[in-house]
VEXFI-256819 format. One record per residue: residue number from 0; x, y, z of N, C-alpha, C, O in turn. Coordinates in nm, 2 decimals. Example, Ala and Ser with C-alpha at 12.3 -4.5 7.8 and 13.67 -1.06 7.14 Angstrom:
% residues 2
<0; <1.32; -0.57; 0.78>; <1.23; -0.45; 0.78>; <1.32; -0.33; 0.78>; <1.42; -0.33; 0.85>>
<1; <1.28; -0.22; 0.71>; <1.37; -0.11; 0.71>; <1.29; 0.00; 0.79>; <1.34; 0.11; 0.80>>
//
This chain:
% residues 151
<0; <10.45; 3.71; 7.43>; <10.51; 3.84; 7.39>; <10.43; 3.98; 7.50>; <10.30; 3.97; 7.49>>
<1; <10.47; 4.06; 7.57>; <10.40; 4.15; 7.60>; <10.45; 4.25; 7.56>; <10.57; 4.26; 7.53>>
<2; <10.32; 4.36; 7.55>; <10.36; 4.50; 7.46>; <10.27; 4.58; 7.56>; <10.17; 4.53; 7.60>>
<3; <10.32; 4.70; 7.60>; <10.27; 4.77; 7.62>; <10.24; 4.94; 7.54>; <10.34; 5.00; 7.50>>
<4; <10.09; 5.01; 7.52>; <10.09; 5.09; 7.43>; <10.07; 5.22; 7.53>; <9.99; 5.20; 7.63>>
<5; <10.13; 5.34; 7.51>; <10.11; 5.46; 7.60>; <10.08; 5.52; 7.48>; <10.15; 5.50; 7.38>>
<6; <9.95; 5.62; 7.50>; <9.88; 5.73; 7.46>; <9.83; 5.84; 7.51>; <9.73; 5.82; 7.58>>
<7; <9.87; 5.96; 7.49>; <9.80; 6.08; 7.51>; <9.87; 6.16; 7.62>; <9.84; 6.27; 7.66>>
<8; <10.00; 6.07; 7.65>; <10.02; 6.18; 7.80>; <10.15; 6.21; 7.77>; <10.23; 6.13; 7.74>>
<9; <10.16; 6.36; 7.77>; <10.32; 6.40; 7.72>; <10.34; 6.52; 7.84>; <10.42; 6.61; 7.81>>
<10; <10.29; 6.52; 7.95>; <10.33; 6.64; 8.08>; <10.23; 6.75; 8.05>; <10.25; 6.87; 8.06>>
<11; <10.12; 6.71; 8.01>; <10.00; 6.84; 8.01>; <9.92; 6.87; 8.13>; <9.84; 6.96; 8.14>>
<12; <9.98; 6.77; 8.25>; <9.93; 6.83; 8.35>; <10.02; 6.89; 8.40>; <10.02; 6.90; 8.52>>
<13; <10.14; 6.95; 8.35>; <10.23; 7.11; 8.38>; <10.15; 7.22; 8.39>; <10.15; 7.29; 8.49>>
<14; <10.08; 7.24; 8.27>; <9.99; 7.35; 8.25>; <9.90; 7.37; 8.37>; <9.89; 7.48; 8.42>>
<15; <9.82; 7.23; 8.42>; <9.74; 7.29; 8.58>; <9.84; 7.27; 8.66>; <9.81; 7.32; 8.77>>
<16; <9.97; 7.22; 8.66>; <10.05; 7.22; 8.79>; <10.05; 7.43; 8.82>; <10.01; 7.50; 8.91>>
<17; <10.11; 7.45; 8.70>; <10.19; 7.58; 8.69>; <10.04; 7.67; 8.74>; <10.03; 7.74; 8.84>>
<18; <9.94; 7.64; 8.64>; <9.86; 7.74; 8.67>; <9.78; 7.76; 8.79>; <9.73; 7.87; 8.82>>
<19; <9.77; 7.64; 8.87>; <9.74; 7.59; 9.02>; <9.83; 7.67; 9.13>; <9.77; 7.72; 9.22>>
<20; <10.01; 7.70; 9.11>; <10.07; 7.72; 9.16>; <10.03; 7.91; 9.17>; <10.03; 7.99; 9.27>>
<21; <10.02; 7.92; 9.07>; <9.98; 8.10; 9.00>; <9.82; 8.11; 9.09>; <9.83; 8.22; 9.15>>
<22; <9.76; 8.09; 9.09>; <9.61; 8.10; 9.16>; <9.64; 8.10; 9.33>; <9.60; 8.17; 9.41>>
<23; <9.71; 7.99; 9.34>; <9.80; 7.99; 9.50>; <9.80; 8.12; 9.54>; <9.72; 8.19; 9.61>>
<24; <9.94; 8.15; 9.45>; <10.00; 8.26; 9.48>; <9.89; 8.39; 9.47>; <9.84; 8.44; 9.57>>
<25; <9.85; 8.44; 9.35>; <9.75; 8.52; 9.37>; <9.64; 8.54; 9.47>; <9.62; 8.65; 9.53>>
<26; <9.58; 8.45; 9.48>; <9.48; 8.45; 9.61>; <9.56; 8.49; 9.75>; <9.53; 8.58; 9.83>>
<27; <9.64; 8.40; 9.77>; <9.73; 8.46; 9.89>; <9.78; 8.61; 9.89>; <9.77; 8.67; 10.00>>
<28; <9.84; 8.68; 9.78>; <9.89; 8.81; 9.77>; <9.71; 8.91; 9.80>; <9.68; 8.99; 9.89>>
<29; <9.64; 8.84; 9.70>; <9.50; 8.92; 9.73>; <9.45; 8.92; 9.88>; <9.43; 9.03; 9.93>>
<30; <9.44; 8.79; 9.97>; <9.40; 8.76; 10.09>; <9.49; 8.87; 10.18>; <9.41; 8.92; 10.27>>
<31; <9.59; 8.91; 10.20>; <9.69; 8.98; 10.25>; <9.63; 9.13; 10.24>; <9.59; 9.18; 10.34>>
<32; <9.64; 9.19; 10.09>; <9.57; 9.32; 10.12>; <9.41; 9.30; 10.17>; <9.36; 9.39; 10.24>>
<33; <9.33; 9.17; 10.15>; <9.21; 9.18; 10.19>; <9.23; 9.22; 10.38>; <9.16; 9.30; 10.44>>
<34; <9.33; 9.15; 10.45>; <9.34; 9.14; 10.59>; <9.36; 9.26; 10.63>; <9.28; 9.30; 10.71>>
<35; <9.47; 9.33; 10.58>; <9.51; 9.47; 10.57>; <9.39; 9.55; 10.59>; <9.37; 9.60; 10.71>>
<36; <9.28; 9.56; 10.48>; <9.19; 9.65; 10.44>; <9.07; 9.61; 10.60>; <9.01; 9.70; 10.65>>
<37; <9.05; 9.49; 10.65>; <8.97; 9.45; 10.74>; <9.00; 9.51; 10.83>; <8.93; 9.58; 10.89>>
<38; <9.15; 9.48; 10.85>; <9.21; 9.50; 10.99>; <9.18; 9.68; 11.03>; <9.15; 9.72; 11.15>>
<39; <9.19; 9.77; 10.91>; <9.19; 9.91; 10.90>; <9.02; 9.95; 10.96>; <8.99; 10.04; 11.03>>
<40; <8.94; 9.83; 10.88>; <8.80; 9.86; 10.91>; <8.77; 9.86; 11.07>; <8.70; 9.94; 11.12>>
<41; <8.84; 9.74; 11.14>; <8.79; 9.68; 11.24>; <8.83; 9.82; 11.36>; <8.75; 9.85; 11.45>>
<42; <8.98; 9.88; 11.32>; <9.01; 9.94; 11.39>; <8.96; 10.09; 11.39>; <8.98; 10.18; 11.47>>
<43; <8.91; 10.11; 11.27>; <8.79; 10.22; 11.27>; <8.64; 10.23; 11.35>; <8.58; 10.33; 11.39>>
<44; <8.60; 10.09; 11.35>; <8.48; 10.02; 11.40>; <8.38; 10.07; 11.28>; <8.28; 10.15; 11.29>>
<45; <8.41; 10.02; 11.16>; <8.33; 10.00; 11.05>; <8.31; 9.90; 10.99>; <8.38; 9.80; 11.02>>
<46; <8.22; 9.88; 10.91>; <8.16; 9.80; 10.86>; <8.28; 9.68; 10.75>; <8.33; 9.71; 10.64>>
<47; <8.30; 9.58; 10.80>; <8.41; 9.53; 10.70>; <8.38; 9.53; 10.55>; <8.26; 9.50; 10.52>>
<48; <8.44; 9.55; 10.46>; <8.40; 9.53; 10.32>; <8.40; 9.39; 10.21>; <8.50; 9.33; 10.16>>
<49; <8.26; 9.35; 10.19>; <8.28; 9.24; 10.16>; <8.33; 9.21; 10.01>; <8.33; 9.10; 9.97>>
<50; <8.35; 9.31; 9.93>; <8.40; 9.34; 9.81>; <8.55; 9.26; 9.83>; <8.57; 9.19; 9.74>>
<51; <8.63; 9.26; 9.91>; <8.72; 9.21; 9.94>; <8.76; 9.08; 9.91>; <8.87; 9.05; 9.87>>
<52; <8.66; 8.99; 9.94>; <8.66; 8.88; 9.92>; <8.64; 8.85; 9.78>; <8.69; 8.74; 9.75>>
<53; <8.58; 8.91; 9.67>; <8.60; 8.91; 9.54>; <8.75; 8.92; 9.49>; <8.80; 8.87; 9.39>>
<54; <8.80; 9.01; 9.57>; <8.94; 9.02; 9.50>; <9.02; 8.94; 9.56>; <9.14; 8.95; 9.52>>
<55; <9.00; 8.83; 9.65>; <9.06; 8.71; 9.70>; <9.03; 8.59; 9.60>; <9.12; 8.50; 9.58>>
<56; <8.92; 8.60; 9.54>; <8.88; 8.48; 9.49>; <8.89; 8.48; 9.34>; <8.87; 8.39; 9.26>>
<57; <8.93; 8.63; 9.31>; <8.93; 8.61; 9.14>; <9.01; 8.53; 9.08>; <8.97; 8.48; 8.97>>
<58; <9.15; 8.50; 9.13>; <9.26; 8.44; 9.10>; <9.27; 8.28; 9.08>; <9.35; 8.21; 9.03>>
<59; <9.14; 8.26; 9.17>; <9.09; 8.10; 9.14>; <9.06; 8.06; 9.01>; <9.07; 7.94; 8.98>>
<60; <9.03; 8.14; 8.95>; <8.99; 8.09; 8.79>; <9.07; 8.07; 8.71>; <9.02; 8.05; 8.59>>
<61; <9.19; 8.07; 8.73>; <9.32; 8.07; 8.64>; <9.33; 7.89; 8.69>; <9.30; 7.82; 8.59>>
<62; <9.36; 7.84; 8.77>; <9.34; 7.70; 8.76>; <9.22; 7.61; 8.69>; <9.23; 7.49; 8.66>>
<63; <9.13; 7.68; 8.69>; <9.03; 7.61; 8.58>; <9.09; 7.61; 8.45>; <9.11; 7.50; 8.39>>
<64; <9.14; 7.73; 8.40>; <9.14; 7.76; 8.28>; <9.28; 7.63; 8.23>; <9.29; 7.57; 8.12>>
<65; <9.39; 7.61; 8.35>; <9.51; 7.49; 8.32>; <9.40; 7.39; 8.32>; <9.43; 7.32; 8.22>>
<66; <9.30; 7.36; 8.37>; <9.24; 7.20; 8.37>; <9.17; 7.20; 8.27>; <9.16; 7.09; 8.22>>
<67; <9.10; 7.29; 8.19>; <9.08; 7.32; 8.01>; <9.18; 7.26; 7.94>; <9.18; 7.14; 7.89>>
<68; <9.28; 7.36; 7.94>; <9.38; 7.35; 7.88>; <9.41; 7.18; 7.86>; <9.40; 7.12; 7.76>>
<69; <9.46; 7.13; 7.98>; <9.51; 6.99; 8.01>; <9.43; 6.91; 7.92>; <9.46; 6.87; 7.81>>
<70; <9.30; 6.91; 7.98>; <9.16; 6.83; 7.91>; <9.20; 6.83; 7.74>; <9.22; 6.73; 7.67>>
<71; <9.22; 6.95; 7.70>; <9.23; 6.93; 7.55>; <9.35; 6.87; 7.52>; <9.34; 6.81; 7.42>>
<72; <9.45; 6.87; 7.58>; <9.54; 6.81; 7.57>; <9.55; 6.64; 7.56>; <9.61; 6.56; 7.49>>
<73; <9.46; 6.60; 7.67>; <9.49; 6.46; 7.68>; <9.35; 6.45; 7.57>; <9.36; 6.34; 7.50>>
<74; <9.25; 6.51; 7.54>; <9.16; 6.46; 7.43>; <9.21; 6.45; 7.29>; <9.16; 6.39; 7.20>>
<75; <9.34; 6.52; 7.28>; <9.38; 6.54; 7.15>; <9.48; 6.40; 7.09>; <9.52; 6.38; 6.98>>
<76; <9.49; 6.32; 7.24>; <9.59; 6.21; 7.20>; <9.68; 6.22; 7.12>; <9.67; 6.19; 7.00>>
<77; <9.79; 6.26; 7.18>; <9.89; 6.31; 7.04>; <10.00; 6.17; 7.07>; <10.02; 6.11; 7.18>>
<78; <10.07; 6.15; 6.94>; <10.19; 6.05; 6.98>; <10.26; 6.07; 7.07>; <10.26; 6.18; 7.12>>
<79; <10.33; 5.98; 7.13>; <10.45; 5.94; 7.24>; <10.56; 6.04; 7.15>; <10.63; 6.12; 7.21>>
<80; <10.55; 6.02; 7.02>; <10.70; 6.10; 6.94>; <10.72; 6.29; 6.98>; <10.83; 6.35; 6.98>>
<81; <10.57; 6.35; 7.03>; <10.55; 6.47; 7.02>; <10.54; 6.51; 7.20>; <10.48; 6.61; 7.25>>
<82; <10.59; 6.44; 7.27>; <10.60; 6.43; 7.42>; <10.69; 6.56; 7.45>; <10.62; 6.66; 7.49>>
<83; <10.81; 6.59; 7.44>; <10.89; 6.67; 7.42>; <10.81; 6.83; 7.44>; <10.81; 6.92; 7.53>>
<84; <10.75; 6.82; 7.27>; <10.66; 6.92; 7.27>; <10.58; 6.94; 7.32>; <10.55; 7.06; 7.34>>
<85; <10.50; 6.83; 7.36>; <10.39; 6.89; 7.48>; <10.41; 6.91; 7.60>; <10.32; 6.96; 7.67>>
<86; <10.51; 6.88; 7.64>; <10.59; 6.96; 7.78>; <10.60; 7.09; 7.80>; <10.54; 7.17; 7.88>>
<87; <10.71; 7.10; 7.66>; <10.74; 7.27; 7.65>; <10.56; 7.36; 7.60>; <10.51; 7.47; 7.64>>
<88; <10.52; 7.29; 7.53>; <10.37; 7.37; 7.50>; <10.31; 7.40; 7.66>; <10.32; 7.50; 7.72>>
<89; <10.26; 7.30; 7.70>; <10.21; 7.31; 7.83>; <10.30; 7.40; 7.96>; <10.26; 7.47; 8.05>>
<90; <10.42; 7.38; 7.93>; <10.49; 7.47; 8.05>; <10.46; 7.64; 8.02>; <10.46; 7.73; 8.10>>
<91; <10.44; 7.65; 7.89>; <10.45; 7.80; 7.85>; <10.32; 7.89; 7.86>; <10.30; 8.00; 7.89>>
<92; <10.21; 7.74; 7.84>; <10.05; 7.80; 7.84>; <10.07; 7.79; 8.01>; <10.06; 7.91; 8.05>>
<93; <10.08; 7.72; 8.11>; <10.11; 7.71; 8.22>; <10.13; 7.84; 8.27>; <10.04; 7.89; 8.35>>
<94; <10.22; 7.90; 8.24>; <10.33; 8.01; 8.30>; <10.26; 8.14; 8.28>; <10.26; 8.23; 8.36>>
<95; <10.19; 8.15; 8.15>; <10.11; 8.25; 8.08>; <9.98; 8.27; 8.20>; <9.94; 8.38; 8.24>>
<96; <9.94; 8.15; 8.23>; <9.79; 8.15; 8.33>; <9.86; 8.20; 8.42>; <9.86; 8.32; 8.42>>
<97; <9.92; 8.15; 8.50>; <9.98; 8.16; 8.64>; <10.01; 8.32; 8.67>; <9.97; 8.38; 8.77>>
<98; <10.09; 8.38; 8.55>; <10.14; 8.52; 8.54>; <10.01; 8.59; 8.56>; <10.01; 8.69; 8.62>>
<99; <9.91; 8.54; 8.51>; <9.74; 8.66; 8.53>; <9.73; 8.60; 8.66>; <9.74; 8.70; 8.73>>
<100; <9.72; 8.47; 8.74>; <9.66; 8.50; 8.87>; <9.77; 8.58; 8.95>; <9.72; 8.65; 9.03>>
<101; <9.90; 8.58; 8.93>; <9.95; 8.63; 9.03>; <9.93; 8.76; 9.00>; <9.86; 8.83; 9.08>>
<102; <9.98; 8.82; 8.89>; <9.93; 8.97; 8.86>; <9.77; 9.03; 8.90>; <9.75; 9.14; 8.94>>
<103; <9.68; 8.95; 8.89>; <9.54; 8.95; 8.94>; <9.56; 8.98; 9.11>; <9.51; 9.08; 9.17>>
<104; <9.65; 8.89; 9.16>; <9.63; 8.90; 9.32>; <9.68; 9.02; 9.36>; <9.65; 9.08; 9.46>>
<105; <9.78; 9.05; 9.29>; <9.85; 9.20; 9.33>; <9.78; 9.31; 9.29>; <9.80; 9.41; 9.35>>
<106; <9.71; 9.31; 9.22>; <9.61; 9.42; 9.21>; <9.48; 9.46; 9.30>; <9.43; 9.57; 9.32>>
<107; <9.44; 9.31; 9.34>; <9.33; 9.27; 9.41>; <9.39; 9.32; 9.54>; <9.31; 9.36; 9.62>>
<108; <9.52; 9.32; 9.58>; <9.54; 9.38; 9.69>; <9.58; 9.53; 9.74>; <9.59; 9.58; 9.86>>
<109; <9.60; 9.58; 9.60>; <9.60; 9.73; 9.58>; <9.46; 9.82; 9.59>; <9.45; 9.94; 9.63>>
<110; <9.37; 9.73; 9.55>; <9.20; 9.73; 9.50>; <9.16; 9.75; 9.68>; <9.08; 9.83; 9.73>>
<111; <9.24; 9.66; 9.74>; <9.19; 9.64; 9.89>; <9.23; 9.79; 9.95>; <9.16; 9.86; 10.01>>
<112; <9.36; 9.80; 9.93>; <9.43; 9.92; 9.97>; <9.35; 10.06; 9.97>; <9.35; 10.14; 10.07>>
<113; <9.28; 10.08; 9.82>; <9.21; 10.19; 9.81>; <9.08; 10.20; 9.85>; <9.03; 10.31; 9.87>>
<114; <9.01; 10.08; 9.88>; <8.90; 10.04; 9.98>; <8.89; 10.09; 10.12>; <8.79; 10.13; 10.17>>
<115; <9.02; 10.09; 10.17>; <9.05; 10.11; 10.30>; <9.00; 10.29; 10.28>; <8.89; 10.33; 10.33>>
<116; <9.05; 10.35; 10.22>; <9.05; 10.49; 10.19>; <8.88; 10.53; 10.17>; <8.82; 10.61; 10.24>>
<117; <8.81; 10.44; 10.06>; <8.66; 10.50; 10.00>; <8.62; 10.37; 10.00>; <8.66; 10.31; 9.90>>
<118; <8.55; 10.29; 10.08>; <8.46; 10.14; 10.05>; <8.35; 10.17; 9.95>; <8.29; 10.06; 9.91>>
<119; <8.31; 10.29; 9.90>; <8.22; 10.33; 9.81>; <8.24; 10.38; 9.67>; <8.15; 10.41; 9.59>>
<120; <8.39; 10.39; 9.64>; <8.42; 10.44; 9.54>; <8.55; 10.41; 9.45>; <8.67; 10.42; 9.49>>
<121; <8.52; 10.36; 9.33>; <8.59; 10.29; 9.26>; <8.56; 10.09; 9.24>; <8.59; 10.02; 9.14>>
<122; <8.53; 10.07; 9.31>; <8.49; 9.94; 9.35>; <8.46; 9.88; 9.18>; <8.53; 9.79; 9.14>>
<123; <8.36; 9.94; 9.09>; <8.34; 9.88; 8.93>; <8.47; 9.88; 8.87>; <8.49; 9.77; 8.81>>
<124; <8.56; 9.96; 8.87>; <8.70; 10.00; 8.82>; <8.77; 9.88; 8.86>; <8.80; 9.80; 8.78>>
<125; <8.80; 9.86; 9.01>; <8.87; 9.77; 9.04>; <8.82; 9.60; 8.96>; <8.89; 9.52; 8.88>>
<126; <8.72; 9.58; 8.99>; <8.67; 9.46; 8.92>; <8.71; 9.46; 8.78>; <8.77; 9.36; 8.73>>
<127; <8.68; 9.56; 8.69>; <8.71; 9.60; 8.55>; <8.89; 9.56; 8.52>; <8.92; 9.48; 8.43>>
<128; <8.95; 9.61; 8.58>; <9.09; 9.61; 8.60>; <9.12; 9.44; 8.60>; <9.19; 9.38; 8.51>>
<129; <9.06; 9.40; 8.69>; <9.12; 9.26; 8.75>; <9.05; 9.16; 8.63>; <9.10; 9.05; 8.60>>
<130; <8.94; 9.22; 8.57>; <8.90; 9.13; 8.46>; <8.94; 9.18; 8.33>; <8.88; 9.13; 8.24>>
<131; <9.01; 9.25; 8.30>; <9.13; 9.25; 8.23>; <9.25; 9.20; 8.23>; <9.30; 9.18; 8.12>>
<132; <9.31; 9.16; 8.32>; <9.41; 9.07; 8.37>; <9.33; 8.90; 8.35>; <9.38; 8.81; 8.28>>
<133; <9.23; 8.88; 8.39>; <9.18; 8.77; 8.37>; <9.17; 8.74; 8.23>; <9.18; 8.62; 8.18>>
<134; <9.15; 8.83; 8.16>; <9.13; 8.80; 8.00>; <9.31; 8.75; 7.94>; <9.33; 8.72; 7.82>>
<135; <9.40; 8.76; 8.00>; <9.51; 8.72; 7.96>; <9.50; 8.58; 7.94>; <9.51; 8.52; 7.84>>
<136; <9.48; 8.54; 8.06>; <9.48; 8.37; 8.09>; <9.36; 8.31; 8.01>; <9.39; 8.20; 7.96>>
<137; <9.25; 8.36; 7.98>; <9.19; 8.32; 7.88>; <9.24; 8.29; 7.75>; <9.22; 8.19; 7.68>>
<138; <9.33; 8.44; 7.72>; <9.34; 8.43; 7.59>; <9.48; 8.31; 7.57>; <9.50; 8.23; 7.47>>
<139; <9.55; 8.33; 7.69>; <9.67; 8.18; 7.69>; <9.60; 8.04; 7.66>; <9.66; 7.95; 7.60>>
<140; <9.48; 8.04; 7.71>; <9.42; 7.88; 7.73>; <9.33; 7.86; 7.57>; <9.33; 7.75; 7.52>>
<141; <9.28; 7.95; 7.52>; <9.22; 7.96; 7.39>; <9.35; 7.93; 7.29>; <9.38; 7.82; 7.25>>
<142; <9.41; 8.03; 7.28>; <9.53; 8.01; 7.17>; <9.62; 7.87; 7.19>; <9.64; 7.80; 7.09>>
<143; <9.66; 7.85; 7.30>; <9.71; 7.76; 7.34>; <9.66; 7.63; 7.29>; <9.73; 7.55; 7.24>>
<144; <9.47; 7.60; 7.30>; <9.45; 7.50; 7.24>; <9.40; 7.51; 7.10>; <9.33; 7.42; 7.04>>
<145; <9.45; 7.63; 7.05>; <9.44; 7.60; 6.90>; <9.54; 7.57; 6.84>; <9.54; 7.56; 6.72>>
<146; <9.68; 7.55; 6.95>; <9.78; 7.53; 6.89>; <9.85; 7.34; 6.91>; <9.95; 7.27; 6.89>>
<147; <9.71; 7.33; 6.96>; <9.71; 7.13; 6.99>; <9.73; 7.10; 6.84>; <9.72; 7.20; 6.76>>
<148; <9.75; 7.01; 6.80>; <9.75; 6.94; 6.67>; <9.59; 6.82; 6.67>; <9.59; 6.71; 6.73>>
<149; <9.49; 6.87; 6.60>; <9.37; 6.79; 6.60>; <9.29; 6.80; 6.70>; <9.18; 6.77; 6.68>>
<150; <9.33; 6.85; 6.81>; <9.23; 6.93; 6.92>; <9.11; 7.00; 6.86>; <9.03; 7.06; 6.93>>
//
């Protein structure tokens, strides 16, 4: 008699995948803003503001949050009876994390536009605003992990 036992997988990779898509979109949006800033700096024969790279890179962390959440679901080794619930849970946590990355990218692009006006003023505020948006992803991950039975 042949038997197969499947444990611990209920589509948790959905959270990682969706978070990764959000990070890709967010970094792409911020990169477009950075390129516009650098084009303006080149045109005006000014130094290229390197802070724009931080704006481009900030939405990358959300994919890490998706991975941490995924690993928590794997570690919980939940029953196959809960696969549908796991898929729904992972989907919505992934969406929340992705939304944070996308909005961070949009704010990063706007910050780059402001840096084109004045590269020395407002930098700390831009980073702080992006950090607040980052907090949404962190909270979604942490609260999402808190809702995993036995994790």
